[in-house]
N, C-alpha and C positions, 0 to 999 in steps of 0.2 A: 437474541441468543449469541450472535457473533460478537457483539460488544462485550458480553460477559466472558466469552472465551478469551478475548484479548485483554481482559483485566480492567475494562472500563464500562461496567454496566450502566445502561441509560438511567439518567437522573440520580446517580449514586456517586457523583464526584465528591472527593473529600473536601470538607470545608475548612477554612475559608478560601483557600487558593485554587481549588479544583485539581485537575490532573497535573502531574509534574511535566515540565517541558525540558528537563535535564536528560541528556542522552544516556547517562549512566543508569537511569531508571528504566530504560526501554531497550537496552542493547544486550541484555542477557540472552543466552542461547535459547532458553524457553520462550522468551518474548519474541525473538526473531523468528523462531520456528512456527509459533502460533500465527504471526502475521503472514508468513509465507503460505502456510496451510490455508488460512482464511482467504487470502488473496487468490490462491489457485482455485479454491472452491467457488468463489464468486466469478472468477474468470470462466469457469466451465459453464456457468449459467448465463453469462453475459453474451449477448449477440452483437458483436462489434465486427464490422467488416475490416477495418484497418486500425490496429492498436496504436500505430504511430500517429494517425490523425486524431485519435481519442486523446493521446498524450498532449498533442499540440492544442486541442480544443480546451482541455481542462487546465493545463499548466502554462500554455503559451511560452513566453520567454523564460519561465522558471524551469522548463524541462532541460535537465543537464545533458550535455553531449554524450556522456557515458551511458546515461539511461536510454537515450535515443538509439545509440549503437546496440545496446543489449536488446532492445525491443526489436530492432531490425534483424538481428542475428538469432533470435529465438527459434527453437525447433518447431513450434506450433503457435497458432493464434492464442490458445489458452495460456501457453507459457509466456508469450509476449504481454498479454494483458496482466497476468499475475506479476510479472516483473515491473510493470508500470505501477500496479497497486502497492508493491513492496518498496518502491523507490523512496528514498528519503524525502525528496521534494514533494511527492504525493502524500506521504505520511504527515508532513508538516502542514499541508494545505488543509 
């Protein structure tokens, strides 16, 4: 369901090249808002003690300093996790 909302339904990639990896195809306001909303919804359901540790575990050296700062300065755990989920380096992973 979430993949469909994000415009990438499971097993429905366009052939022969699959989903686009061009930023212009994913940076429209609707696409960004959908990713943020989905990330926040998942963050509310995720039981993570420390979002920064999650970012390090998942991304390691790919975690950008700007993302790390945003996670540490977030107003709540759910906001920190959703910022991680919405981060460009997480999206590309």
